[in-house]
N, C-alpha and C positions, 0 to 999 in steps of 0.2 A: 449523475456516476458516481455512486458510494464507494468511495475506500474504505478497504478493511485493515486494520493491522494485523500484522501476524497472532499475537494475543487474540484476537475477536475470533478468527477461522476456528480456534478449537473450543471455542463457544458456540457456533453457527455449526459443527461437525460435531458431531455428538461420538462418533468413535478415532481417539488420537491418533492409531496408525494409518488411518485414510487420510483424517488432514497433515502429518506427516509428510504419507507421499505427495499429496498433492501439493503442497509448502516446496516439498523436494524441488519437483519438475518447473513450479513457477518461478521462483528466485533462483535457481541454480544458476545460472550466467545475468544476472539483473545489476543494475549499475543504480543505487539510490542516489541522486541528487536534491537535498535540502534549500533551499533558497527562502530567503529573509529581504526584510523592510517591505514596503509600500510597491504595490504594483505599477507597473510602467503605463499597462493600459489605464488609471485612472488619471494618473500625471499626463497622456495625453487627451483624454478627455476634458479634465479641470480646469 
């Protein structure tokens, strides 16, 4: 699965208006959670 940053959407979609509409629908009610540190999966396996 590939994740695109918001800036990359405008490069992928040549029409800025359409990119705005799509992003508005996708991120209207989203919550962004950024995690840091080592993965717990790596700790358990290691």
